[in-house]
N, C-alpha and C positions, 0 to 999 in steps of 0.2 A: 550532321544532318540534323535540318529543321524540327525542330521538338512540334508536336500537334498541341498545343496550350490554349485554352482560353484565356481572357484577358482578368487580371486579375481585380480589375473594377469591376467586370461581369459576376465574375466568384465573391466576390464582397458582397455585391447585391443580392446576389441570390442568396447567399446565409441569411442575411439578415433579414429577407424578406420570410422564408421558410422559419426563422425561429419565430417570429412575430406572426408568421400565418397572415401578413398583412402589406402590402405595399405601401400604403399610407406610412405605417410604424417604422417601416424600415427606411422610407425616404427620411423622417423626422431625427433617424438613428445618427444617418449619415449624412443630416444638413445637402439634401439633395432635393427636387421635385419626386413627386410621387410616378411623375411621368417619365423622369429620367430612371428611377428606378423601374419601371416597365421596361422601358426601351433596352434597359442593358439584359435586363431576364430575358426578353427575346430575342435579342444577339447570341445567350447565352444557348438557349434551345436549339435555333438554329444553325448554331455552330455543332452542337450535341446530334440533333436530328431527333430528337425524342422530348415531350410535351414534361415539363417538368410542374406545372402547375394546371388545373381545371376550372372554371368556373361553375360555382354553384348559385343557388337563391342567396346563399348567407356571404358571398364572396368567393375569393380566391382558396382553395386546398391543395397542397401537394399530391401530385400522383405517385404510386409506390415507388416509381424510380425517381423521381424527386426527392423521396423522403431517403432514401438508400443514398443518393447521391449529395442530398445536405448533410449528410452524416459525416462523409468521409472530406466533403469540404470543409467540415469544421473542422477538423482533425487537423488539415495542412495547414490550414489560414492559422492555426494557433501555434501550430510548429514554425513556422514561418515569422510569424510575429515574436514567439521565444528566440530566433535566433538573432535576428535583429537586433532585440533586446540585449541579448545575451554580448554580442559583438560591440553593439555600442558601450555596455556596462564595462568592458574588457579592455575599449579602445584597441581592439586586433592585438593586444596582449595576449601572451600564456595560453593557456587552454582549459578547458574545462569537463566534466563530466554529468548525468545527469540521474539519478539513481531512483529507485523504489525502493521501499525499506517498510517493513510493519511498524507502526510509530510507535511503539513503547519500547522496541528492542533500538530503536533511531533516537529517542530521547534520553533514555538509560545507559545507552550501554555505547552507540556511535558515536554521535555528536560529544559527548563531554572528551574524547579522544580526538578529533580532527583536531585540536590546536598543535596537537604533536604533528599531524602531516603538513598543516600549515607552515611549521617552522621549517620542516624535509623541503616544501613543494610549494614555496608562496607563491608562485606563477599559477598555482594549479587551483581550482575552482569546483567546487562540489556543490550542484543542488539535489533538494530532496523531492521525490513527490510519495505520496501514501497509497499504499497497493498490500490486500491482505491476502490476493489469493493470485494465481497463475493468471499471465496476460499475455498475447503475442506483441512480440517486441517491436515486428514492421507496422503494427499500428500506432506506435507513440514513437517520441523522440527520445527514448530511453536507453540510454547504454547496457545499465547493469542491474540486478536486483539484489537486495540481502533479503533472503525468505527464510523462512523455518518450517520443516516438512518431515515425512517420512523420507527414506530411499526409491521407497514404491512409488510414492506420490512425484517425485523427484522425474523418474523415468517416463512420467506420462505428460510432462512440459515438454513437449514436442520443438525443435529445432531450438535446442540450449546446450549449453556445459556449463559444468558446476564445480565450484571448489570447495571443497568441507574446511567450515570454520570451526565449529565446536559444536557437542553435543550438548543436548538441554535435558536437565533433571528438573521434575517439576514436586514440588513441595506443598501439603496444605498447609495453609495458615489464614490467621481471622487477628480481629482484635482482641486485643486480651480481656475486654470486659465478657466475650463467651465462653471464658473457660473458668470455670471456678477454681478460686485461690491459683489462677494462674496455670494450671498443671494440664501437661499435654493427656490426651484421651485416647482410648484404643481404636483401631479403627472402625470396630463395629458401633460404637457407641459414636462415633463422627458421622453413619449412617444415618442416624436422627436428629441430625443436628440442619439447621438450612444449608443449602449448597449453593453457591455463586456458579453459573455456568458461562463457557467462552463459546461464541456464537460460529465462530469457526472450527473449534475443536469438541461438537457435541457429545462426543463419547468418553472423554476426558476422565470424566467422573469415574464410569463406569470399569475403565481398564485400568485406573489404580485402584478400584476395591477389591476388582479381578484378580490383579498382583498379589492381594491381601490377602485373599479367599474367604472373603468377607459377602454373604450376598446382603445387595443394597438394591432392594426395587424401585427407591425413589432418585437412584443416583443421576439421572437425568431429567429432572426435577429441577425447578428453580429458576429464578430471573437468569436472563442473559443478556450479555453484555459483549459488544463488537470487538474493544479493546482492552488491552490486559491493563492498562491505566485505569479503564473505568472499573472495572473489578477490582483491582485494587485500590481504588479509592472507596468503592462500597463496600471492601474488605473492614477497611480503617474505620467506616462508619458503625461497623457493626451490626452489618444487614445478612451477613455470614459469612461460610466458609468458603475460600478460594483455593484453586490447583494453580499455583502461580509457578512458572520458571523460576529456579532460585537466582540466577543471576539479572533478573530483572527487580527482586525486592530486597538487595541486600542494603540498601539505606535503610527501607521501612523496618528491617528487620534488627539492624543496628542501632536505632534509632529507641524502637519497644512499640513505636506505631501500627507493627502487626507483630504477632510472635507465632513460634510451628506449633500447630492442633494436633500435629502427630507425625513423629520424627520419622518417615516412612517415604524416603522420595524414591520418586518412580524413573530408572534409569533410562536413560538415552532412546526413548521412543522417535523420536524428534531430534532434529539435527539443524544449525543454521548454516545455509550457503549462498556465497556469492555465485549467483546463476546470470549468464551471458549469452546472448545471441552466438549460435555456431558461424559466425564470422570473422574476418581477418581481426585480430584485437589492435585496437587504439594504442599508442603507446601512453594516453592517459590512463586508459583503464590498468595496463599493465603496470603501470605504478603505483596505482590505487589498490591494484589486487594485493602485489607483494605487501604493502602497508598494513591493510587489514588481516594477514595472514599472519604477520608478524603480532599483531594484537591480539588474535585470538589465542595464539599461543601464550600469553603471558596472564590470561586468565586465572585468579585464584580459585582454590579448593571451595567448593559450597560451605556456608557459615551458617549453619542451623542453631 
C-alpha cells in the first residue's frame, strides 16, 4: 500500500522555518533561496490541508497546528538522521542499541564495565542518551532505559516492562573538612548541618531522618542539584552533606575525598531497573539485558 507521506525536502524546509520562525534564515541554513523554502512549505500545507504559518505585521508565525506538527517532524527527522549516521558508521555490520540512563550511574557504574561486553559482543554498539525521568518510548529512538526508582513509580510508567538489577542504599557523605577530627556525627547533629538536595528526590533527606526517628525541620532545605555527580562534587568541595547511593561514591570513599558522615544507610527504598517497551524484544537488547543482569549480580557489598 502506498504511504501517504510528504516529501523529506518539504519537511526539512518546514522544520528549519519553524525553528527559526523565518523563511529567510531557514533558506540560509539550507543553502536555498527564500522563495524555494516558501514554495516547499506551501506544498506541505497543500498536502496536509492545514495552514502551518500565518502572516503578521512582524512576519510569519506558526499556527497552533504548525507548532505541534513541527515538534513531531523534528523528532522524526532527528531519528532518521541518527539511523543514517549509525548505519554509515557500522557499514551495515553488527547491531546497535540506544540506551537512556541516569548520568551518574552510567558514568560511574555502567560504562566502566562495558569493555567486558565489547569483548563478548564485538559487533554490538551501545549508544547513550541522558534521561532522569520516565518518558514515552514511542516518541524516541531509545530501545531501553536504565532507571532508578521505587516499585510504585515503576508501575506508573505505562507501556513498559522492567528487569530488576539491584537495590540502592543511600548514605550521608561529606568532605572530611566538615567533621571535627574526622569523627562521624549522630543523626540529630546531622540535622543542623548544611544538607545538599537531589532535585529528582526532594524528600530523600526527610525519609532518611524519619527512618532515624529524628525531627529535622530543615530536611528539605539546601541547594538542589539535578545530577548525583554534581551533588558529589559539591560535597567534596565542602558545601554540605550529600545523601548518596553508596555504589556511586565507592571511589571517593576509598580515596578519602568523601567520608561517611553518619554510618546509617537507608535500605532499598529504590532500585535500579532495565526498563523497555512492551514490544517484541530485539535480539541485541536480549543480549544486553542478560549481560547487565550478570553484572548487577556481582555488585560488592557496601563499603562504609
